[in-house]
Backbone as a chain_set.jsonl record, in Angstrom:
{"seq": "XXXXXXXXXXXXXXXXXXXXXXXXXXXXXXXXXXXXXXXXXXXXXXXXXXXXXXXXXXXXXXXXXXXXXXXXXXXXXXXXXXXXXXXXXXXXXXXXXXXXXXXXXXXXXXXXXXXXXXXXXXXXXXXXXXXXXXXXXXXXXXXXX", "coords": {"N": [[100.071, 83.338, 80.394], [97.992, 85.298, 82.389], [98.421, 85.713, 85.879], [96.085, 84.985, 88.471], [94.292, 86.903, 90.797], [92.369, 86.889, 93.629], [90.454, 89.35, 94.996], [89.323, 90.266, 98.003], [86.908, 91.843, 100.047], [85.816, 92.798, 103.21], [83.215, 93.225, 105.756], [81.219, 96.182, 105.775], [82.805, 97.649, 104.066], [81.596, 98.304, 101.746], [80.5, 100.713, 102.299], [82.398, 102.62, 102.035], [83.716, 105.883, 101.467], [81.55, 107.246, 102.388], [81.342, 106.402, 104.997], [82.722, 107.387, 107.912], [84.747, 109.259, 106.706], [86.935, 110.758, 107.553], [88.542, 108.908, 108.726], [88.686, 106.688, 106.988], [88.967, 107.761, 104.483], [88.014, 109.301, 101.319], [87.676, 107.742, 99.109], [85.652, 105.489, 97.3], [84.424, 102.071, 97.341], [84.137, 101.317, 94.707], [85.978, 103.063, 93.522], [88.327, 101.991, 94.572], [88.232, 99.468, 93.433], [88.581, 100.183, 90.723], [91.193, 101.23, 90.866], [92.543, 98.873, 91.569], [92.036, 97.314, 89.274], [93.334, 98.798, 87.258], [95.964, 98.69, 88.235], [96.383, 95.907, 88.256], [96.183, 95.343, 85.494], [98.48, 96.664, 84.555], [100.392, 95.074, 85.724], [100.101, 92.652, 84.531], [98.199, 90.935, 85.674], [95.178, 89.206, 86.464], [92.119, 90.068, 87.999], [89.617, 89.227, 90.406], [87.22, 90.879, 91.892], [85.621, 91.351, 94.922], [83.058, 91.899, 97.464], [81.713, 91.37, 100.689], [79.374, 91.366, 103.371], [79.096, 89.172, 104.872], [80.395, 86.627, 106.74], [80.473, 83.818, 106.21], [80.092, 83.74, 103.44], [82.45, 84.942, 102.536], [84.258, 82.988, 103.425], [83.477, 80.806, 101.813], [84.115, 81.842, 99.252], [86.9, 82.033, 99.555], [87.572, 79.323, 99.83], [86.738, 78.416, 97.288], [88.658, 79.662, 95.77], [90.81, 78.018, 95.618], [90.663, 76.627, 93.245], [90.447, 78.629, 91.384], [92.135, 80.813, 91.583], [95.427, 82.307, 91.929], [96.481, 83.692, 93.98], [95.536, 85.589, 96.925], [94.233, 88.682, 97.791], [93.255, 90.332, 100.593], [91.07, 92.398, 102.411], [90.001, 92.041, 105.325], [88.561, 93.586, 107.034], [86.519, 94.197, 109.854], [86.38, 91.478, 110.428], [88.982, 90.673, 110.63], [89.769, 90.707, 113.242], [88.239, 88.892, 114.546], [87.649, 86.489, 113.189], [88.195, 83.242, 113.151], [87.378, 81.382, 111.36], [87.822, 82.505, 108.789], [90.604, 82.716, 108.904], [91.217, 79.932, 109.084], [90.204, 79.015, 106.61], [91.843, 80.406, 104.785], [94.311, 79.311, 105.489], [93.817, 76.655, 104.771], [93.55, 76.695, 101.934], [96.044, 77.499, 101.173], [97.243, 79.44, 99.5], [99.256, 82.238, 98.356], [98.775, 85.049, 100.419], [97.882, 88.407, 100.754], [97.351, 90.794, 103.168], [95.358, 93.617, 103.679], [94.761, 96.807, 105.092], [92.982, 99.812, 105.338], [93.418, 101.73, 107.297], [95.879, 102.264, 109.908], [95.923, 99.662, 111.853], [97.208, 99.311, 114.232], [97.34, 101.704, 115.469], [94.903, 102.151, 116.425], [91.94, 101.275, 118.322], [92.621, 99.056, 121.058], [91.517, 96.424, 120.686], [91.656, 96.084, 117.986], [94.263, 95.585, 117.351], [95.152, 93.001, 117.008], [95.201, 90.585, 114.446], [93.642, 87.814, 113.067], [94.11, 87.0, 110.517], [96.648, 87.83, 109.774], [98.542, 85.922, 110.574], [98.489, 83.996, 108.599], [99.121, 85.29, 106.317], [101.359, 86.341, 103.707], [102.249, 88.861, 103.797], [101.495, 92.08, 105.275], [99.79, 95.079, 104.793], [99.148, 98.182, 106.036], [97.493, 101.253, 106.802], [97.965, 102.975, 104.67], [95.825, 103.837, 103.221], [93.787, 103.653, 100.274], [95.899, 103.183, 98.553], [97.235, 101.038, 99.616], [96.154, 98.737, 98.495], [97.173, 98.798, 95.889], [99.912, 98.561, 96.468], [99.888, 96.011, 97.643], [99.055, 94.385, 95.492], [101.251, 94.747, 93.8], [103.256, 93.532, 95.362], [102.258, 90.908, 95.491], [102.371, 90.23, 92.769], [105.142, 90.11, 92.37], [105.712, 87.995, 94.11], [104.442, 85.916, 92.791], [105.924, 85.476, 90.536]], "CA": [[98.755, 83.522, 80.964], [98.001, 86.183, 83.559], [98.132, 85.134, 87.188], [94.769, 85.408, 88.958], [94.245, 87.319, 92.196], [91.052, 87.132, 94.202], [90.492, 90.506, 95.895], [88.149, 90.177, 98.874], [86.657, 92.96, 100.958], [84.902, 92.387, 104.251], [82.017, 93.976, 106.119], [81.104, 97.642, 105.821], [83.63, 98.329, 103.073], [80.672, 98.83, 100.741], [80.13, 102.072, 102.72], [83.536, 103.536, 101.89], [83.396, 107.158, 100.842], [80.571, 107.921, 103.252], [81.546, 105.944, 106.383], [83.871, 107.969, 108.595], [85.79, 109.608, 105.728], [88.134, 111.26, 108.238], [89.339, 107.73, 109.081], [88.843, 105.764, 105.868], [89.174, 108.486, 103.236], [86.849, 109.591, 100.484], [87.562, 106.762, 98.034], [84.599, 104.484, 97.413], [84.876, 100.739, 96.961], [84.258, 101.349, 93.242], [87.271, 103.705, 93.229], [89.379, 101.028, 94.891], [88.193, 98.435, 92.388], [89.21, 100.752, 89.518], [92.621, 101.261, 91.156], [93.022, 97.493, 91.483], [92.001, 96.863, 87.877], [94.426, 99.492, 86.553], [97.225, 98.128, 88.725], [96.472, 94.528, 87.773], [96.487, 95.381, 84.06], [99.881, 97.055, 84.398], [101.228, 93.979, 86.235], [99.686, 91.431, 83.838], [97.407, 90.102, 86.569], [93.724, 89.337, 86.343], [91.535, 90.092, 89.342], [88.2, 88.997, 90.687], [87.048, 91.822, 92.999], [84.347, 91.067, 95.589], [82.819, 92.411, 98.817], [80.572, 90.783, 101.382], [79.189, 91.616, 104.793], [78.788, 87.876, 105.462], [81.597, 85.835, 106.972], [80.393, 82.537, 105.512], [80.286, 83.96, 102.003], [83.884, 85.148, 102.347], [84.895, 81.677, 103.588], [83.194, 80.033, 100.596], [84.932, 82.401, 98.16], [88.29, 81.638, 99.796], [87.674, 77.899, 99.482], [86.63, 78.308, 95.833], [89.879, 80.199, 95.166], [91.746, 76.914, 95.414], [90.588, 76.232, 91.835], [90.208, 79.768, 90.487], [93.058, 81.936, 91.818], [96.819, 82.004, 92.253], [96.783, 84.43, 95.207], [94.396, 86.305, 97.495], [94.402, 89.957, 98.488], [92.06, 90.445, 101.43], [90.844, 93.369, 103.469], [88.943, 91.38, 106.071], [87.862, 94.584, 107.847], [86.309, 93.788, 111.249], [86.614, 90.046, 110.596], [90.399, 90.48, 110.954], [89.948, 90.618, 114.689], [87.286, 87.951, 115.132], [87.286, 85.316, 112.403], [89.027, 82.053, 113.044], [86.913, 80.693, 110.149], [88.554, 83.064, 107.641], [91.982, 82.243, 109.114], [91.292, 78.51, 108.736], [89.995, 78.864, 105.165], [93.063, 80.861, 104.116], [95.338, 78.295, 105.736], [93.465, 75.437, 104.037], [93.811, 76.808, 100.497], [97.503, 77.604, 101.068], [97.675, 80.358, 98.448], [99.829, 83.46, 98.917], [97.756, 85.997, 100.877], [98.28, 89.742, 101.195], [96.321, 91.414, 103.999], [95.372, 95.073, 103.535], [93.857, 97.632, 105.893], [93.078, 101.225, 104.958], [93.981, 102.46, 108.439], [96.887, 101.54, 110.67], [95.171, 99.023, 112.925], [97.997, 99.367, 115.469], [97.12, 103.025, 116.064], [93.478, 102.233, 116.736], [91.54, 100.672, 119.586], [93.415, 97.852, 121.342], [90.953, 95.184, 120.143], [91.988, 96.0, 116.555], [95.701, 95.366, 117.175], [95.407, 91.608, 116.612], [94.488, 90.076, 113.278], [93.757, 86.384, 112.838], [94.54, 86.802, 109.136], [98.083, 88.11, 109.641], [99.33, 84.705, 110.776], [98.507, 83.187, 107.377], [99.448, 86.175, 105.196], [102.781, 86.522, 103.424], [102.549, 90.234, 104.163], [100.395, 92.935, 105.723], [99.96, 96.503, 104.494], [98.096, 98.928, 106.709], [97.715, 102.662, 107.077], [98.242, 103.757, 103.464], [94.586, 104.087, 102.497], [93.54, 102.852, 99.076], [97.186, 102.817, 97.955], [97.629, 99.734, 100.131], [95.744, 97.715, 97.531], [98.166, 98.841, 94.8], [101.142, 97.992, 97.013], [99.685, 94.572, 97.842], [99.066, 93.738, 94.174], [102.641, 94.742, 93.341], [103.976, 92.517, 96.127], [101.797, 89.583, 95.049], [102.904, 89.98, 91.417], [106.531, 89.671, 92.57], [105.67, 86.679, 94.746], [103.937, 84.919, 91.837], [106.866, 85.283, 89.406]], "C": [[98.873, 84.355, 82.246], [97.697, 85.393, 84.82], [96.849, 85.768, 87.718], [94.812, 85.73, 90.446], [92.791, 87.57, 92.591], [91.195, 88.267, 95.208], [89.192, 90.509, 96.694], [88.106, 91.35, 99.842], [85.564, 92.562, 101.923], [83.817, 93.394, 104.573], [82.234, 95.484, 106.196], [81.976, 98.375, 104.805], [82.796, 98.823, 101.884], [80.244, 100.256, 101.074], [81.278, 103.073, 102.581], [83.13, 104.773, 101.097], [82.397, 107.961, 101.651], [80.768, 107.559, 104.72], [82.846, 106.53, 106.933], [85.002, 108.339, 107.639], [87.054, 110.173, 106.367], [89.076, 110.112, 108.615], [89.682, 106.903, 107.845], [89.057, 106.448, 104.522], [87.893, 108.638, 102.44], [86.695, 108.62, 99.314], [86.424, 105.794, 98.324], [85.188, 103.113, 97.076], [84.995, 100.632, 95.445], [85.574, 102.002, 92.823], [88.42, 102.726, 93.474], [89.401, 99.898, 93.872], [88.857, 98.944, 91.113], [90.731, 100.815, 89.686], [93.226, 99.864, 91.028], [93.057, 97.0, 90.045], [93.125, 97.509, 87.064], [95.778, 98.907, 86.942], [97.426, 96.716, 88.194], [96.819, 94.492, 86.289], [97.952, 95.706, 83.817], [100.838, 95.938, 84.818], [100.952, 92.646, 85.543], [99.067, 90.421, 84.801], [95.943, 90.205, 86.162], [93.169, 89.297, 87.763], [90.054, 89.781, 89.301], [87.946, 89.775, 91.976], [85.665, 91.626, 93.607], [84.289, 91.707, 96.975], [81.625, 91.686, 99.4], [80.568, 91.213, 102.839], [79.002, 90.311, 105.564], [80.036, 86.992, 105.548], [81.585, 84.526, 106.183], [80.597, 82.663, 104.015], [81.77, 84.179, 101.696], [84.636, 83.819, 102.458], [84.68, 80.825, 102.338], [84.032, 80.532, 99.425], [86.401, 82.024, 98.325], [88.481, 80.173, 99.422], [87.629, 77.702, 97.973], [87.903, 78.767, 95.131], [90.918, 79.115, 94.918], [91.795, 76.508, 93.942], [90.505, 77.41, 90.867], [91.203, 80.906, 90.633], [94.457, 81.419, 92.126], [97.257, 82.684, 93.548], [95.511, 85.137, 95.66], [94.888, 87.594, 98.125], [93.123, 90.141, 99.296], [92.155, 91.623, 102.38], [89.683, 92.783, 104.266], [88.132, 92.321, 106.949], [87.691, 94.042, 109.265], [86.531, 92.297, 111.473], [88.081, 89.731, 110.874], [90.56, 90.076, 112.404], [89.083, 89.545, 115.343], [87.195, 86.603, 114.433], [88.372, 84.247, 112.329], [88.64, 81.294, 111.773], [87.644, 81.203, 108.904], [90.019, 82.65, 107.725], [92.121, 80.797, 108.628], [91.118, 78.278, 107.236], [91.246, 79.289, 104.393], [94.191, 79.846, 104.297], [95.071, 77.044, 104.887], [93.786, 75.536, 102.55], [95.289, 77.001, 100.199], [97.982, 78.394, 99.856], [98.387, 81.545, 99.097], [98.723, 84.47, 99.22], [98.433, 87.308, 101.256], [97.099, 90.342, 101.948], [96.475, 92.933, 103.9], [94.363, 95.689, 104.494], [94.067, 99.083, 105.488], [93.734, 102.053, 106.056], [95.087, 101.624, 109.074], [96.198, 100.952, 111.898], [95.913, 99.088, 114.265], [97.923, 100.732, 116.156], [95.673, 103.206, 116.508], [93.193, 101.578, 118.077], [92.318, 99.363, 119.802], [92.838, 96.564, 120.747], [91.25, 95.014, 118.659], [93.461, 95.661, 116.321], [96.032, 93.942, 116.741], [94.558, 91.243, 115.408], [94.726, 88.584, 113.159], [94.278, 86.082, 111.437], [96.058, 86.947, 109.0], [98.941, 86.857, 109.756], [99.415, 83.828, 109.533], [98.822, 84.018, 106.135], [100.95, 86.213, 104.971], [103.211, 87.939, 103.77], [101.295, 90.998, 104.517], [100.743, 94.381, 105.394], [98.82, 97.24, 105.173], [98.507, 100.386, 106.869], [97.954, 103.536, 105.86], [96.994, 104.026, 102.627], [94.444, 103.164, 101.303], [94.833, 102.413, 98.401], [97.685, 101.465, 98.446], [97.26, 98.6, 99.195], [96.749, 97.64, 96.382], [99.462, 98.18, 95.261], [101.032, 96.479, 97.186], [99.687, 93.821, 96.511], [100.484, 93.683, 93.607], [103.442, 93.653, 94.051], [103.554, 91.115, 95.714], [102.321, 89.251, 93.661], [104.354, 89.5, 91.507], [106.563, 88.266, 93.142], [105.286, 85.58, 93.748], [104.882, 84.682, 90.654], [107.65, 83.994, 89.532]], "O": [[99.755, 84.123, 83.073], [96.83, 84.519, 84.83], [96.563, 86.934, 87.45], [95.301, 84.939, 91.253], [92.086, 88.36, 91.963], [91.966, 88.163, 96.162], [88.11, 90.723, 96.148], [89.127, 91.784, 100.376], [84.517, 92.054, 101.521], [83.528, 94.295, 103.786], [83.281, 95.972, 106.62], [81.894, 99.599, 104.694], [83.251, 99.665, 101.111], [79.683, 100.943, 100.22], [81.144, 104.235, 102.963], [82.311, 104.706, 100.18], [82.39, 109.191, 101.612], [80.396, 108.337, 105.598], [83.934, 106.2, 106.463], [86.1, 107.793, 107.745], [88.134, 110.077, 105.784], [90.274, 110.327, 108.801], [90.822, 106.47, 107.673], [89.305, 105.775, 103.522], [86.83, 108.163, 102.839], [85.693, 108.668, 98.602], [86.255, 105.337, 99.454], [86.313, 103.014, 96.586], [85.871, 99.924, 94.947], [86.216, 101.55, 91.875], [89.362, 102.645, 92.685], [90.471, 99.424, 93.491], [89.619, 98.211, 90.484], [91.473, 100.491, 88.759], [94.297, 99.698, 90.444], [94.012, 96.336, 89.642], [93.788, 96.838, 86.274], [96.629, 98.659, 86.088], [98.515, 96.37, 87.736], [97.658, 93.695, 85.869], [98.594, 95.091, 82.965], [101.964, 95.865, 84.325], [101.512, 91.621, 85.931], [99.362, 89.227, 84.755], [95.531, 91.205, 85.574], [93.684, 88.58, 88.621], [89.353, 90.031, 88.32], [88.41, 89.37, 93.042], [84.655, 91.719, 92.909], [85.317, 92.016, 97.578], [80.646, 91.418, 98.704], [81.618, 91.398, 103.455], [78.774, 90.333, 106.773], [80.645, 86.661, 104.531], [82.584, 84.169, 105.558], [81.204, 81.794, 103.39], [82.283, 83.658, 100.706], [85.547, 83.554, 101.674], [85.619, 80.188, 101.86], [84.599, 79.729, 98.684], [87.076, 81.728, 97.34], [89.46, 79.827, 98.761], [88.398, 76.908, 97.431], [88.2, 78.317, 94.024], [91.81, 79.289, 94.088], [92.843, 76.095, 93.445], [90.493, 77.209, 89.652], [91.13, 81.878, 89.882], [94.648, 80.27, 92.523], [98.267, 82.312, 94.145], [94.548, 85.272, 94.906], [95.846, 87.594, 98.898], [92.026, 90.108, 98.737], [93.162, 91.827, 103.058], [88.52, 92.999, 103.926], [87.134, 91.915, 107.544], [88.634, 93.48, 109.822], [86.84, 91.885, 112.591], [88.394, 88.624, 111.312], [91.377, 89.221, 112.746], [89.179, 89.313, 116.548], [86.705, 85.647, 115.032], [89.324, 84.343, 111.555], [89.486, 80.632, 111.171], [88.042, 80.406, 108.054], [90.612, 82.273, 106.714], [93.026, 80.477, 107.858], [91.806, 77.439, 106.654], [91.659, 78.608, 103.455], [94.934, 79.561, 103.358], [96.004, 76.447, 104.35], [94.248, 74.561, 101.958], [95.743, 76.701, 99.094], [99.003, 78.06, 99.254], [98.149, 81.833, 100.27], [97.847, 84.716, 98.391], [99.427, 87.321, 101.983], [95.984, 90.393, 101.43], [97.578, 93.465, 104.022], [93.264, 95.17, 104.685], [95.202, 99.527, 105.314], [94.512, 102.966, 105.776], [95.21, 100.428, 108.807], [95.924, 101.663, 112.865], [95.295, 98.935, 115.319], [98.386, 100.893, 117.285], [95.274, 104.295, 116.919], [94.105, 101.353, 118.873], [92.63, 98.654, 118.845], [93.604, 95.69, 120.341], [91.112, 93.913, 118.126], [93.86, 95.469, 115.172], [97.093, 93.707, 116.162], [93.366, 91.545, 115.349], [95.871, 88.131, 113.15], [94.832, 85.008, 111.204], [96.676, 86.255, 108.192], [99.97, 86.753, 109.089], [100.32, 83.001, 109.423], [98.791, 83.498, 105.02], [101.728, 86.129, 105.921], [104.391, 88.196, 104.009], [100.186, 90.632, 104.126], [101.845, 94.848, 105.679], [97.652, 96.952, 104.913], [99.681, 100.711, 107.044], [98.132, 104.745, 106.011], [97.095, 104.4, 101.459], [94.923, 102.03, 101.319], [94.86, 101.374, 97.743], [98.477, 100.814, 97.764], [97.98, 97.605, 99.111], [97.13, 96.551, 95.953], [100.039, 97.353, 94.554], [101.984, 95.75, 96.905], [100.26, 92.736, 96.416], [100.872, 92.685, 93.001], [104.217, 92.935, 93.418], [104.396, 90.224, 95.598], [102.682, 88.103, 93.4], [104.745, 88.579, 90.79], [107.359, 87.434, 92.705], [105.756, 84.447, 93.855], [104.652, 83.774, 89.855], [108.475, 83.688, 88.671]]}, "num_chains": 1, "name": "protein.A"}
C-alpha cells in the first residue's frame, strides 16, 4: 500500500505565478501540484495536496493527518515565522515533516530567518524553487521505507 503524504501550502501561495515572479518563479500552485503528483507516482506515494490562507484550517488539517497520512510536506509560507500553533500541531501529530520554501529564507529579510516549523521538521529544503517539493517528497519516501 502506498504511503500517504499530506502536502500543505500556506498563505499567498495560491498567487504563485503572478506574485513577485522574480522571487518566487513563474510556476503556479497548479504546476507545483502536478510536479508533486508525478513525483509521488514515481515514488509509490499518494498525496493529498492543499492550500489555505487560514492558519486555523492548516492546524485542523495537520491534526486530521494523524489518521490520514504517514508524513507531511509543508510550505508554511509566512506562517513559518509566526505560527506557534502550526509548530504545536506538527509536534502533536508526531509524523515525519519536511519543510519547503521556494526561496532561501536565510537570504531574505531578517524576520524570515527563523522558522517555528524547522524545529519539528526532519528536514528543511529552501531556495530551489518548485524543485524543493520534488526533493522533499524523495526524502520523505526514503524516510518512510
